[in-house]
N, C-alpha and C positions, 0 to 999 in steps of 0.2 A: 342393354338398358340398365342404368344404374339408379337404384333407389336407396334410401337410408331409413332406418327404423323411425327416427324422430320425424322425418319428412312424411312418412306414411301415417304416423299418428295424428297428423294435422287433418287427415281425411277419414280415418277409421280408428275406432278405439281398439288398441292392442294391449290394454292393461291385463296383466296376469299371463301373457303369452310370451315365451322366450323367443329370442331371435333364432335359435336353432329350430324351434317348432315352426316359425314363419318360413324358414328355408325349406323344411320338409314339406310343408303344405304347398308352397309354390311349386316344388318338384311334382307333387301329386296332381297339381292342376295343369301340368304340362308346360309350366314356365320354369325351365331348367335353370337352377342356380349354378352359375359358373364359378363364383368366388365369393367369399365373405371376409371382410376386413373390419377389425374392431379398432377404432381410434380411441386411445386413452391418453390424455395428457398426464405426465408424471406428477407425483406429489411435490410439494414445496415450490410450485410455480403459481404465483398469486397475482391478483389484480393490483396494479400500482398506479398512482396518480403523479404525473410529472408536475411538481410545484415550481421548479425553475430549471432553466437550461442555459448554460453558458459555454462559450468556446473553451477548449482545452488550451492552457497557456503555451504548451510546447508541441501541439499537433493540430493542424488546420482541419483535419477530417474527423477529429474526435470532439465530443461534447461532454461536459461534466454536468450531470443532472442530480437534482435533489428530488428523490422519489418517495412519496408517502406510501408505506406498506401497511398502514393500519396500526400496527404495534409500535412502529418507529419510522423515522425518515432516514433513508439510506442514501449515501452518495454512490452513484454508479456512473462509470465512464461508458459512453455509447458511441459507436461509429456510424449509426444509421443517418441518412440524409433527412428522413422525415420525422426525426425526434424533435419535439417542441413542447413548450410549456402548455399545460392544460389538457394533455392527452391522458387517456386511460390506456395502460400498456401491460402486457404480460411480463412478469419479472421472475426469473429463476433465482431464488434466494440461495445463500450459502448452504451447501449440503445437498442441494437438488442434483439428481442424476438425470441427464438429458437422454432422449431416445437413442442417440448415437453412442451412449456410454460415457460421455464426458461428465465429470463431477465438478460442480460449481464451487469454487473456493474464493477466499479473500485474495485480492490481487492488487498490484500497484502497476498502473499503466502510464508510462512516460512520467513517472514521478508522482502520480495522483492516485490516492487510495480509491478502490472500487469494491463495493460489497454486493455482488450479484451481477446478473446479466439481463438486459432488456432483450426480449426474444422476437425473432421473426416467425412466420408461420411454419416454415420448413424446420426450424430449430425445435419447434414443439411437436414435430411429427405429423403436421398437417400438410396438405398440398400447398403448392406455391400460390399465394393469393395476391400479393402485391409486393413491390420492391420495398426493402427496408423492414422496419419493425412492424408487428401486427398492431393495428389501431383498434382497440376494443370499443364497442358501443352496446347499448341496451337491447339491440335486436337479439342478442344471445341470452338475455335475462337481465334482471336488475343488477347493476354493477356495485359491488360492495368492496371497498378497499381492503386488501388483505385476504379476501376470500380466494381459496384455491380454484384454479380453472378446471380442475378435475371434477368440481362440483357443479359445473354448468353442462347439463345434459345435451344441449344443442351442439356443443363442440365435441363432446365425447360420444360419438355416434357409431352405429354399426352400418357399414356400407355393403350393400348386396348388389352384385352384378348378375343380371339375368340374361341368358342366351335365348333371345326370342326367335321363333321361326318367322319367315317373311310374311305369313298370312295373319299374324297377330298384331296388326298396327294399332288395335284398340288398347294394347298394353304398353304403347310407347309414351306413357305418361305416368306420373305418380298417382293421379286419380284413377287411371285404368287399372294399375296393379292393386290399388286399394279396393277398387270395386270387386276384384276377384277374391281378395282376402275377406272382405265383408260377407261375401256369400259363404266362403269356406268355413269361417269362424262364427257365422250367424251374428255378426255385429252390424250396427247401423252405419251406413255410409253418409258422410257429411258432404254437402255440396253448397257452399256459401254463395249467396247472391248479394250483389252490390246494390245498396239503396242510396239513391241520390238525395242530398239534403234539400231542404225547402227553399234555399236561396235561389233567387231568379237568375238563371244563367243565360248567357247569350246562346242563340240557336246556331247549330252547325251550318245552317243555310246561309249565314252571313259570310262564311269564308270558303264554302265548298259548293260547287255545282256539279252534281254527279248524274250522268245520264247513260243510257245504253241503247245500242242499235241491234235489233233482232233478238231472238231468244237464244239463251246460252245454257250450258250444262254446268255452270259454276255458281257459287254463292259468295257474295262480298258484302261486308258491313264496314262502313267508315265512321269513326268517331274522332273527336279532336280534343286537345287539351292545351292549356297554357301553363308553362312551368319554367322557372329559372333556377339555375344552380341545383340541379337534381343530384342527390347523394345516394350512393348504393350502400345499404347497411352491410355490416360484416357477415350476418347470417346468409344473405344472398350471395355475397362474394365467396364465402366458404363452400356453399352448396354448388355453385357454378364451377368452382375449382375441382370439386369431387367428380363432376361429370366432364371435366376437361373442356369447359365452355366459358373460360374467363374472357370477358369483353372489355374493350378499351374505354367505352363510354357508358354512362349510367342508363340511358334509354335502351340501349341494346341489352344491358344486363337484366333490366326488368322484363323486357320482351322474352329473352331466352328463358328466364326463370318461370315465366307464365306458361310458355310453350311446354317446357318439361313437366310442369305441374299439372296442366290441364289437357295437353294434347292438341289444343287449338292453334292453328298456324297464324301467327301475327307478324306484321311488318310495319316499320315506322317510316314515315315520309316527312321531309322538311317542307312545311307550308311555304316558306319563303322561296325555296327553289322551284316549287311547283307553280306558285302564283306569279313570281317575278315582280313586275311593277303593278300588277293588277290587284284589286281588292279581294278577288276570289280565285281560288284554284279551280280549274275546270278539268274534270276527268270524264273520259268516255270509255265505256266498255263495249267492245265489238269482237266479232269472231273472225279470225283470219282464215286463209284458204286451207289451212291444215286442220281446222276445227278447234283451235285453241282460243281461249279467252285472252284478249290483249287489252290492257288499260293504257289509254293514250292521254297525253297532256300536250295541248297545242300540236296535235298530229304527230307527236313523238312518243314512241312506246316507252313507258316507264316500268312496266312489268308484264310478264306472261304469267297469268294466274296459276299459282300452285307450282311454278317451275323456277322462276327467277325474278329478281328485282334489279333495276338499274342502279348502279353504285352512285350515280350523279345526284339522285334525289333522296338518298337515305338520310334519315334524321340523325342529328348529332346533338351533343350537349349544348352547343352554342345556339340551337334553335329555341326560340321562346314559344312558338306554336308548332305543334306536331300533330300530323294526321296518323291515326292508327288504323291499319287495314287488317281485318280478320277474313280469312278466305277458306273455302272448302271446294274441292273438286274430286269427283270419284276417281280412284286410282286406275281403274280399268280403262278410263277414257284417255288419260294422258300418257301412261307408261308406254304403250305401243308407239305412240307418235314420237316421244322423246328418243326411244331406241332407234326408230327408223330414221329420223332426221338428225340424230347425233347432236341434239341440242345441248347448249351449255346450261347447266343447272346450278342453283345455289345450295348450301347445306340443308335448307329446309325441304328441298325436293324429296330427300330420303323419306321423311315422314309422310309427305303427300302421296308418294307412290306406294306406301305401305297401307295407307288409310288413316287420315287424321280425324280428329274429333269434329263432327259436323255442327255441334251446338255452339255457334260462334258467340252468342251473347254470354254464355258461360265463361269463355276465355276472356272476353272484354271486361266483364264484371270483376273477375279475379285480378286482372291487371290493375284496374283503377282502385280497387280495394287495397291492393298491396302498395301502390304508389301513395295513396292518401295516408297510409299507416306510417310512412317514413318521410314524406315530403309534403309541401304545400303545393297543390295543383288546382287549377281552375278548369273544370270540365265543361265543355260545350254541351248544351242540351240537345237531345235527339240524336239521330244518326241518319246517314244516307246508305241505302242498301239495295242490293239486288239478290233475291233469294230464289233458288231453284228447288222446288219441292221434289225430293227423290221419291220415286215410287217404292213403297214399302213392300217387301216380300211377305206374303201371307201363306201360312202353312197350317195343316191340321195333322194331328197324330193321335193315335189311340193308346190307352194304357197297355192293351194287349201287345201292340207293336213294340212299345218301350220295353216291356217285360221280356218279350221274346229275344230282343237284342241284348239286354242286360243279363238275362239268365236267371232272374229272381223277381219276386213280387215287389212292387213299390207303390206307395200310396199316391193317389191323385193329388191330394193336398200338398205332399212333399214336392212333387213335380212342379206344381204351380208356384210354390214358394221359391224353389231354385231358379226357375225361369224368370220370375218377376224380379228377383234380386239381380239377375244377370242383365236386366234391361229389356227383356222381352215383354211385349204388350199382350196380355191375355184377353182375348175378345170374348170368348165363350167357353164354358166347360159344361158338357152335358153328355149323358150316356157313355161315361168313361172315355170321353173324347175331348181334346183340347184344340181350340182354334186360336192361333196366335199370330202376331206380327213380329218380324225380326227387327231388332233395333238398328237404326241407320248407321251406327258406328261399327257394327259387326259385318264387315265386308266379306268375311270368310264363310258365312252361313249361306248355303245355297239349297239345301234340301232337308228332309225330315231326319235323315241319318246324321247330319251335322248337329241338329238340335239334340238328338238322343246322345250324341257324343258329349255335348255340354253337360247333360245330366250325369253321365258316367264320370266325367272329370270331377264334378263336385261331390258325388257320392263317394268316389274313391275306388280305384281298382282293388285296393287291399280290403275294402269292405264288402266286396262282392264274393260270395261264397263259391269256392271251387266245387265242381261236381263232374263226374265222368260224362264224356260225350256219348250221347245216345243216337245211333244211326238207325233210321227206320226205312232206309232205301232198299228196294229189292235188289237181289244179287244179279246184276247184269253187266255185261262187258260193252262199253261204248267205243266209238271210234277214237275219241280223245284218249281213253285209257290205252287202247291198242297202239296208237301213234306214240304216246309217251313211252310205252314199254319198248317199242321198236327203236326210238331215238336213244334210249338208255343202252340197248344192245349195241347200237352204232358207237356210242361212247366207249363201251368196253372194247369193241373191235379196234377203235382208233388207238386206245391205250395199248392194246395188245400188239399193234403194228408200230409201236415206238413213238406215237404222238403224245404230246403233253397238253392237257386242257388249260385254257386261259379264260378269264372273265374280264370284260371291260365295261366301262360306263356306256350307256346308250347315247350320251351327249358327245359332241365333237365340235371342232372349230370350223365355223362357216368359211373362214378365209382359206382353210385347207381344202374344203370341198370345192370352192370356186377354182382353186389352183389345179385340182384334179379333174375339173370339167364336169362336176356333178351339179344337178339342180338343187338349190337349197330350199328349205321349207318356205312356202309362200308367206308373204308378209303378214297377212291377216291371221295366220296360224302359228307364227313364230313365237318362240319362248319370250315371255314378257320380262321375267326376272331370272335370268340364268345364274347358275351357281358362281361361275367365273366368266370372264370374257372369252376364255379358251373353250368354254362349254356352252356356246350360244346356239348350237345347232343340234340336229338329230341325225345319226349316221345313216346313210343310204346303203352302205355296205359294211360288213364286219371288218373287211381288210383295211378300212380307213384308220381304225384305232389299233389294229394288229401291228401296224408298222412300228408303233412305239415299243411294243414288246419285243419285236425282232431286233430293233436297234439296241434296246437295253441288253439283250442277250449277247449281241456282238461286242458291245463295250465291256462285257464281263468275260471276254475271250472265249466264248462258246463258238466252236467251229461247225457244229451240226445242230440245227434248230428246227425240229418238227413240232408245230403247234396246231391246235384246232380249237374251235369255239362254236357253240350253239347259242344264238341270241337274236334279239329283235332288231329289225331295221325299219326305216320309214321312207316313204316316197315324198314327193314335193307337196302332196295334199295331206300328209301326216297319216297316211294309211299304213298300218302295221303289217309286217309279215315276219316269219321266222326263217333264219338262214343257218346253214352249217358251213363253216369255213375250215379249209385245210391250207396251211402255209408251211413251206419247207425252204430253208435257207442254208446254204453252205454245202458241206460234204454229205454224200449220199449215205455213207455207213460210218461206223466207228473205226478207229484205228485197230487193225488186227494183223496177225502174222501173214495171212494170205495176201493182204494188200500192202505188206511191208511198211505199215504205218502211214501210208500215203493214199487214202481213199480218194476216189474221183468225186468231182462236184456233182450235185444233183442235176439231172437234165430232164427235158420235157417227158420223154418216154418213161423213164424210171419213176417220175413223180406220178404220172397218170396210173401206172401199175399200182402204186401204193394206195391211191385213192380208190381204185377199182377193188382192191383187196378188202376195203371197208364197206363201200356202199353197193358193191356188186357190179356186174357188167353194164357198160354203157357205150354209146357211139359218140364220135366227135365229128362235128361239121364246122365249116368256116364260120367264124363268129360274126354275128350281126351287131353285137354290142361294142361300143367304143367308149373308153374313158381314159383318163390320164394315168391310171394304174396299170393298164394292160399293154404288153408289148405288141406293137403293130403287126408283127409277123409271126409271133409264137403265141397264138391265142385261139380258142375254139369254144363253140357252144357244146354243152353236154346234153345228149339226148338219151332218154330212157323210154323205150317203147314208142319212139317217134315223137315224144314230147320234150321240148326244151325245159330243162330243170335247173340249169345254171351255167357257169362258165369255168374254164380252166385257162390259165395264162402264165407266162413268165412276167415278172414285175418289170415295168418300163425301165429301161437303163437310166433315164434321168432321175427317176425316183430312187432307184438302187444307189446311185451315186450320192444323192442328197442325204439319204439316211445311212450312208456308209455300210451298205449291205453287200454281201457276196451274191452270187447268182441265186435268185429267189423265184419260186413258183407258188401259185396259189390257185385253189379251186373253191368257188362259193356256190352253194346249192340251196334252192328254196325247199325247205323241209316238207312242205305240203305234198311234194311229189315223191318223197321218200316213204314208201309204204311197204309194210311186210307183205310178201307175196306167198300165196299158198302153193306149195310145190307138189305137183302131181308126178308120180313115178311114170316113166316112159320106158317102153321096151327098147332094148338095143339089139342090134344085129349080132347074130352068132357067127357071122362071117367076117373075116379079117378086112378092115377098111384099107383102101388103096389111095395112095397119094400120087397126084400128077401135077407137074409144073408146066405152066404156059408162059412163054416169054413173048411179049408184044412190044411194038414201037408205037408210042403215042406222043402227042404234044407235051412239052414240059409244063404247060399251064393247066393241063388236065388234072383235076382233083380226084383223089380216090373215091370221094363221096359220090361222084358222078358214075364211076364204074360200079360202085356198090348199088346205086339206084337202078342202073341198067340191068344188072344180073339178079337182083334180090328176088323179084317175083317171076323171073323167066328161066330159072335154072332147070335143067333136065332132072327128072326123078332120079334119085340115087345120089345126087351131089349134096352132101351134108353141110359143108361150109367151105369158105375160101378166104384167103388173106394174102397181103403182099409180103414177099420175103426178100426182094432185092430191087434196087433202083440204080441204073447206070447211065451216066451221061458222058459224052465224048465230043471232041470237036467235029469228028466225022458225022455225028448225028445232028449237028446244027441246033435248031430250036426244038429238037425231039429228044426223047429219052427212051431207054429200054426199061421195061417194068416186068418183073417176074411174079406171077400169081401162083399160089399153091391151092389145089382143090382136093378136098377129102371126099372120096366116093365109097359108098357102101350100099348094099342091098339087103333087105330083110329076108329075101326068099332064096337067094342063091349066090354062088361065087360068080362074079361078072367075068365075062370073056373079054379078051383084048379088043376085039372088034366093037363090042358094046361100049367099052370105055372110050375108044377112039371116036366113036360116033358122038358121044357126049361132048368130048373136047372140041370136035368140029362145030357142034351146035353153039357152044360157048364162044368160040372164035368168030363165028358168023355174027353173033349178037354184038360183039365188041367192034367188029369191022363196020357194022351198020350204024351203030349208035354213038361210037366213040372215035370213029375214023382211025381205028387201030389196024396194024398189019403184023403178020407173024414175023418174028425176028429171024 
């Protein structure tokens, strides 16, 4: 948002306040100043009057002008196409130093003497306004021949660029920023109203028939005017150039100037193009199947209210009769539909989607007042309108609540004054309590805390006294604290095991999610105004964004990339949960002497051991979860105490190739299942444990999880644990395999005899034969 000091002064008195103080105050109000540019036209550049203009005798593109500079008439050769007799122009006299460093001297151009230079806008250090020389008029002040242009304040202005957040649409206008400054500096805000003259005008009903079908959530006001040969004054051209909104025709210039000044959305329509051969233009407002307001002319859509306007019916300077449309629609109603339907929008949609000024009469009044100031127009009496009354949010808050959040006492009268100046309607104040209505232009105010934030903005953070925080909470340990402490321990363990912590945005690209087979956020809960197109979704897994970090490390020639992250993820209903991710790509270890500088690549087993070293023991079972990131054959669910807590998998080969990654593994765990366990000491046997191996033949398709399930609750007393140590396949075994299991046997009471051990092993073999169709090898 670009404002200038002089432009602001038309709305609020800033006398005695420096531009630097204005910038500081804007920053304190939360309107961050991005840049400040001071435009100063150099000395010895004066107002000149072209008394005569003749062709150069030896150059077709040059003109020889006699220009009155007040003290004398000077002959100046000029090459601009728009130079002509009767113009007021800026003239750099001999001795002037231009903004680019060029010094003006007496010269002879193609044999003709020239004393000075007639200047264009850019040569004066102004933005590009029009082709050729700058044509001066009295919109910048009374023109006095010979007066230096540096003495015209409206051209020597301070330009302030403000970096607005998306929720502050109320400050997307000069009036909106002036309103903030009027509160901050305790100055009166000006809001001029247009007063129609007493001349009897034709009614708008003679040329426009406007009707609506059904009830809509939009507001429209139509007015009309007759004008010929509209001229845009220099001041408006200059200011539109400052905001990079130079328009090709005058009606567009006045509309854009009004929009930037007031924040009201205005569009111009050609009456001739709407009416055709009819005496009246007939417009119908109706709601389409998407819930958008559509304006029809002869059953043809000429605009989608707040979103776009048909180019075919736009007003131009050739139109003698122009319809002006002022519109308002709540941003939360159209923004989701535009995003969902990928609708084509015009430049004004940006303002509509952020929240435009709902006082449509205010914008129209300013437009007609400005037009009449510089042109002769004939305004049609009355208006055609459809107004939707927005339900005003009503809130109540107490002084105690305000003081509690601010941290210091504040007078009720000061609070009422601040809120009133900000546009809040104070309904009642009693018993140290305020009942108020939120102004319709403040789309960002949703609760009492937002209102209190407004008070803090105006009071100023720097004016709130700092004091030590006083905690009066009893000393108790909660689950949240214990969980936080345990996750911190896991962070330390991860770092101790060679992993590096990363942090990513919670936002991600919905196209990437669809490519990976994830469900995106449901449409009614989707982000309305994402930061960028690549951040229009919320990540369902940490691994979605971790891919970028892995790829970046690979491109930096890293051969071993162990990373981890703890962060928030979201399901399709936007429900949050916290996950912990481990990702490992490339070589398992560093280059060392024992591995001759050629370490092996990470594999599934070694990665699982690294994860277990951090989060503790867990079991792996066949994965029930499937998505585009997981290898179809090297993936598993992680179980802790029989509860699924996450997944571990190799990255899908297609994704590895797409991101140019070496072999990569990842494990993602829901942190709510990662809880610190109280460790109870257990007695161990004083007798030496015995190991026994059992080799069986089973089907190749048999999973170890089935064997574990069979034996887990049926092992003979004394068998402490078991695990696989060998798997063998051969053509002679066909569709079977040989599997060797190792059992650890120990008794707390005695040294077991061989026959007792053999009995246990026989019992185990019997269980396997019965439940797993196993046979002794």
